[in-house]
N, C-alpha and C positions, 0 to 999 in steps of 0.2 A: 504494499500500499504506499503510494508517494506520501511523503511528509507534507503538511499543509504549507502553503506559501502564503505569507501575509505581506501586506503592503504598507510602507509608511512614506512620508514626504522627505524629499531630499533636504529640505530646510528644517525638519525635526518637530515642527509644532504639532504634528498630527500622529497620534498613537498608531498601532497596527490595526489594519482593517482587512477584511476579506476581499478577493479579486473582485467580485461583483460590485461592491461598493465603491472600490477604486475606479472601475469603469464607469460607473453611474455619476460620480463626481467629476472625473476628467482631470481637473487641476485641484491641488490641496488648497485648503483655505488660506495658507500662509503663502500661497503663490509658488510653492514647490511642486515638483513632480513625484508621482507615485512610483517607488522602486521596490523590488521583491526583497524579503528579508535574507533569502539566499537563492542561489541559482541551481535548481536541481539538475542532476546528471541524467542524461537519457537512459531509460531502463532496457529498452531494446538495443540490440547491437546495430550498427549501421548496415551490416550484412542482412539482418532481419528487416529493417526499415526498407532496404532496397527492394524487397519483395512486395512493398505496399503502394498503392497509388497515392496521388496527392492528397486525397481526402483521408486516407488511412495515416499518412504521415502527419498531417494537421492534428488528427486526434492524439497521436503519440506525443506531440510536442505540447499541445495546449492543455492536455489533462494534467501535466506535471506543473503547470504554471497557474492555471485557473481552477485551483483544487476544490472550490466550493461549488463548482458546476457539476451537476451529476453526468453520468455517461450519456444518459438519454438527451439531457439538455444540450450537451457539447455536440453530440452527433447530429441532432436536429439542426443547429446553428450551421455546422459545417456542410451538411448535405444540401441546405438550402442556399449557402453561399457560393459553393463551388460547383454550379451545375452548368446548365446549357447556356448561361449568359456569356461563358467563356467560348471564344470560337476555335479552341483546341481542346481534345479530349484530355491531354495531360496537364492543362491548366498553365503550366510554366515550362514550355519546351526549351531544349537547349540547342543552339546551333553553333557549329564551329566555323570560325573564319580567321584566316591569317595568324594561326598559332594560338588562339584563345578561345574558350568557350563562352558564348553569349547567353546568358539566363534571361529568356524573353518574358519580362514581366507585365506585357502590355496587350495581353489577349482578352481582357475582360471588357465590360460595357463602354467604359470611357477612354480605352486604349493607353493607359498609363498605369505604372506600378501600384498607384494608390488602390486600384481596384482589388489588389490582392487582400488587403485588409479592410477596406471600406465595404466589400461585398458581405463580410461577416459582422462588422461592428453593430449594424442596426439589430441583428439578431442576438448577439451578446448583450447590448443595451437593453432591448425590451425584456429579455429574460431576466437581466439583473434587476430591473424595474419590479418585475413580478416577485422575484426572490426577496427583495428588500421592502416590499408592500409600499412602494412609492406612491404617494397620493397625487403628486403633481404631474403635469405634462412636462415632458422633458424638451428643453429648448437647446438644440445643438448650436453652438456659437463658434464659428470657425474663420480663420484667416487663411487665405489660400495665395501661393505665388504662382497658381494656374492649374495645377492637377488635383490637388485635395479637393478643392471646391466642387467640380463636376462629379467626381467619384462619390463624394458625401452626399451631394444633392441626389444623385441617381440611387444611392443606397437607401436614404431616409425618405423620399418622395412618397407621400400618402402612407407611411408607416402609422398606424393609429397609435395615439399618445405621445407623439412627437411633432416638433417644428423644427425647422433648420434655417439658420440666417448665416450666409456667407458674404464675408467682405474680401474683395480683391482690389490690387492697385489698378486703377483705371487704365493708366498707360504703362502697364509692367507685365501684360501677359500677351500671348500670341493671339492674332484674330480668330483662329480656330478655338483656341482655349476660351476666349471670350464669349464666342457664339455658342459653344457648348453650354456655358453656365446661363447666359441671359435667355437661352430659349427653353430653359428646365420647365417641365409641367409639374403639377402637384400644388394643391391648395395650401399645404403646409410649407412651402419653400419661399425663401426671400433672398435675393441676391443684390448686393449693394457695392457699386465702384466707389473707391475713395480717391480723392487727390492726394497722393503720397505713395510712399513705395510699400513693399511687403512688411519691411520692419515696422513701419507706422501702423500697418493693418494689425500685425500681430501683438504689437505693444498695446494698441487700443483694446484688443479682445482680452488680453490678460489682465487689464485695468477693470474692465467690466466684470470679469470672473471674480476679482477680489473686493469688489465694491459691496460692502455689508449692507449699506442703505438699500441699494437696488436689490440686492438678494432678499431683503426683508419685504420690499414692495412686491417683488415677484411671487414670493411664497404666499403672500396675502391674496394673490389673484390666481394661485393654483400652478405657477411655473417654477422650475428650476433649470439652471444652466447645466450642460454637460459639453464636452468637446469631442470633435472628430479629427482634430489634429493629432500629430505623432506624440503631442504631450499626453495623450490618453493611453494608458497602459494597454487598453483593449485594441489599440491600433498597433501597438508595437510587437505584442506577442505573435499575432498572425504572420508578421513579417519575418520572424525567426524561422518559421516553417520552410520557407523556400531555400534557405541556405541549407538546411538539413536534407531536404528534397534533392538538391542540386548534387551534393556530395554523394547521397545514396544512388542517384541515377547514373552518375558517372562510374561509380563502383558497378553497378549493375550491368552496364555496358561494356565493362571491362577496359574503360580508358584510364582508370587508376586501380591500384591495388589497395586491398583493405588496410587502413592505417596510414597510406601515403597523404602526405600534407597537401592541401591546395592553397593558393592565395586568392583573395577576393578583392576585386576593385569596384568602388561604388562612387558614382557621381553624387556629390554631397553638397546639400544646402543646409537643412535643418538638423542634420546628423542623425536622424531616426533610423534610416535605412542601414547605414554602416554600424550603428549601435545594436541593431538585430543581429548583424552578422557577429559582433563581438559577444553578444548572449549566446549564440548558437556554438561559438568556439568554447565558451565557458560551459556548455552543456555537453561538450565532449566531441564536437566535430573537429576533426584535424585540420584546422585552419592555421597557416603559417602567418602570412603577413596580411593585414587589413590596410589596403590601399586606398586612402582617402583623397579623391579627386575633385579638385575645386576649378571654377572658371576665373575669369579676372577679378571677382570679388574674393580674393584668396585669403580671407581672414583665418580659415582653418589650416591652410598651407603654413602661414606665418606662426600660428600657434604650434603646430607640431615641430617646426624648425627651432623655435625660441622660447617655448614655454609661456609667452605672454599672448593672452587673448586681447585684441584691440580693435574695437568696431569704429574707431575715430579715423575715418578715411572716407574717400570718395565712393558714392554708391554707383557702381557701373550698371547700365541696363545692357544685357548681352543677348545673343541668339539662344542661350540655355536659361530662359527667364525663371524656371523653377528652382534654379540654383542661386538667383540673385538675391542673397540673404547675407546680412552682416551679423545678425544675432541668431546663432544656432541653438535653439532651444534645448534640443535633446543632449548636447554637449553637457549640460548641467547634470545629467544622470551619470555620465563617465566621470566627471569631476568628483561627484559624491563617492563613487566606487574607488577611484585611485586615492582619494584622501583617507582610505580606510573605513569607508562608509560613516564619515564624520560629517553629520548634518550642521553642526555649528560652523565648521570651516566651509562648507559648501554656502551656507547662508551668507557668510562674510564675503566670499568671492562674488556672489550673485548681487550683493549690496554694492561692492566696488564697481561692478559692470554698470549697474543702474546709475550710480552717482558720477564715476569718472569714465565710463565707457570702456574700461580695461580692467585686467587683473594679471597676476603673474603666479604661476603655481611654483612649488618647492621643488628642489632637485629630486627629493625621494618620490615625489608624484610623477615627475618627468621619467623616472627609471621604469615607471609601471606602464609607459607608453611605447616600450621597445617593439611591440607587435604592430604598431601603427606606422604606416609611411604616409607623408603628406606630399601630394604633387599638385600641379596646376597647368592648364592649358589656356593658351591665349585664343582670341577669336579666330586668328588665322590658323593656328594649330588645329582648332576643332574642325574648321571647314576643310583644311587639307586632309584631315583623317577620313572625313566622310567620303571625299572623292577618291583618296588612294585606295581605300579598302573596297569601295565599290567597283573601281576600275580593275582591281587586282583579282577580286573574288566574287563580284556579282552581289555581295551582301551589303544591304542598306540599313543605316543606322540613323537615329534622330541626333540632334545637337547635343543632348545630355550624355547619351550613350558615347558619343564621339569624344567628349571631355575625358571620359573614363578611358577611352581606348587610347587616346593620345598620352595620357599620364602613364598608362601601363607601358607604352613604347619607351617612354622616358626612363621609367623604373627599371626595365630590362637592360636598357643601354648603361644604366649608371651602376647597376649591381651585378649584371650578369646572371641573375636568378632565373633559373629555367622550370621552376616549380610549375605544374599545370595550374592554369588561372581561370576562375570564373569572373567574368564582367557582368555586372547588373546592368541589364538593357532596360531602362526604365520608361520609355516611351515609344509610341509608333512614329516613324519619320512623317507619316500624314498629319500629326498633330502641329508640325512645324515645316509645313510645306515650303513656304517662301524661303527659309533659310537653308532647307535641304537642297532646293533647286539652285539657289545661288551657289552653295558649295560645289555642287555638280557642274557649275559653268553654264547652268541653263535658266538662270533667273530672268525675269521680264517684269519690270515695275509697272507696265501698263495692264498687268492681268490681275485679277482678284485672286485670293487664296484658293478658292474652289476651282477655277480654272486651272491653276498651277497643280492642283491635286490630281486633276485628270491627267496633265501631262507627266507628272511623277509616276503615276500607275502605268503610263505607257512605257516610259524610260525603264522602270524597274521590274516590269511584268509582275506587279504585286497588286491584288485587287484593292480598290479603296475600301477602308473598313466602314462597316455599317455606322459607327459613331459619327463618322464625318458626313457620309452622303445623307443620313437622315436629318441634319440640321441645316442642310443646304438652303431650304426654302422654308424653314420652320419659323413660326411667328416668334418675334422678340417679346418677352412677357415681362422681363426685369429691366427698367430704365432708370432706376434711381442712382444717382451719384452724389455723395456728400464730401465735405471737408472731413479731414481726419479728426477734427475736434468735435464732429456732430454725430459720432457713432452711437453714442448712448441714446440721443433723441431718435435716431432711426430704428433702434431696437424697440424703444417703447412704443412707437408708433405701430409697428408690425404687430406687437402684442396687444395693442390697445389698453397701455397702463396710462 
């Protein structure tokens, strides 16, 4: 019987609570993130897991971390999440190209890796509400840099007992990302553009979460906030699954031997996806290096190089907008772990970040980051990588995956490390058609993104995903844009407070 895993805040003000409670709350009342009191080890061997399908692997991982969900509850959530809404039977297929394995995490309803977790989160959340006799309607409040928003909207649209409000930077997402969000159906959905960048949206959302006066007002009207961002542990746990699955799949196909290490490269913005790989490693997956790939907003690259996290820098809008982030929320969980699960130390670092925009970790903490490697790719390197790999192999990738691929090339050049490597491929190239076509030297500023999608389909011999073709002529339902200072008013208006 797996030992119960309890969750507490990285900042310490919140005692141990069950997984379902942590999922329901999203963010701890002190502004911290929920972390497990221990990381359980996989109970089945990787050779045994290799015989399971994606759903079976998901159950093996999630039952160890979400210990207060019954077998029946978890299997219900998993079977409803990972079904025909994914366009491949294996849910997360692996393609080999140019000496690396690309773990394709974009075969869900909104063609980005966020589907992997946001397909199941509404089920985990509504199950948690029942388990905890929640009397209030759950209001999912989320900031997005482009992908979380649509995946969360698709997951929560018309789910009874929930409403969802998504804030996104009005001028900081791709046209197709924006179209996906503003055409979202569902009476319980609300999408709002803000005049500001993603960090402004994320900071505003965290502020609303910790506003006690607002929480009281909402409670009186029968509402409570929760989150679909990767700050919610219910978002992070399902992401661990695909790293376990990818190792098991490579093992099953004889591409690696049992116990062989693999490296993992993750294009990183908010640090959740690579943190899931770190947790998978701690659960017993033989991952060697965790290669953190940044774009020109290289705050994480500098952190791994110097031990100082400093967001005081120019915010760059790039062709990989989901990574245009200077405050990587999930790094807080790693800071907590490498400080020896020291909530007081973590709270102090986060207070410095809030006050001065920077903090520096100790040498002892830095020594615990030896498994991480930080790299970054410029815009030119990102575009060159898309073109080079497509021309060499016929394999097409989006701008975020290309950042990871470019960083991986630099890593192997620098280190000579030939360990088999899995690159997290986080979005379909059709989500960023203009940038991908520009990279291929076939851009045309006179054409719209949907025309370019048709041309990209011709060039790549890949069918346009349903997620893109279905929004081409869809009605725009969400037109609200507010200043970053007006977020609370917009929430109150939607909830009728």
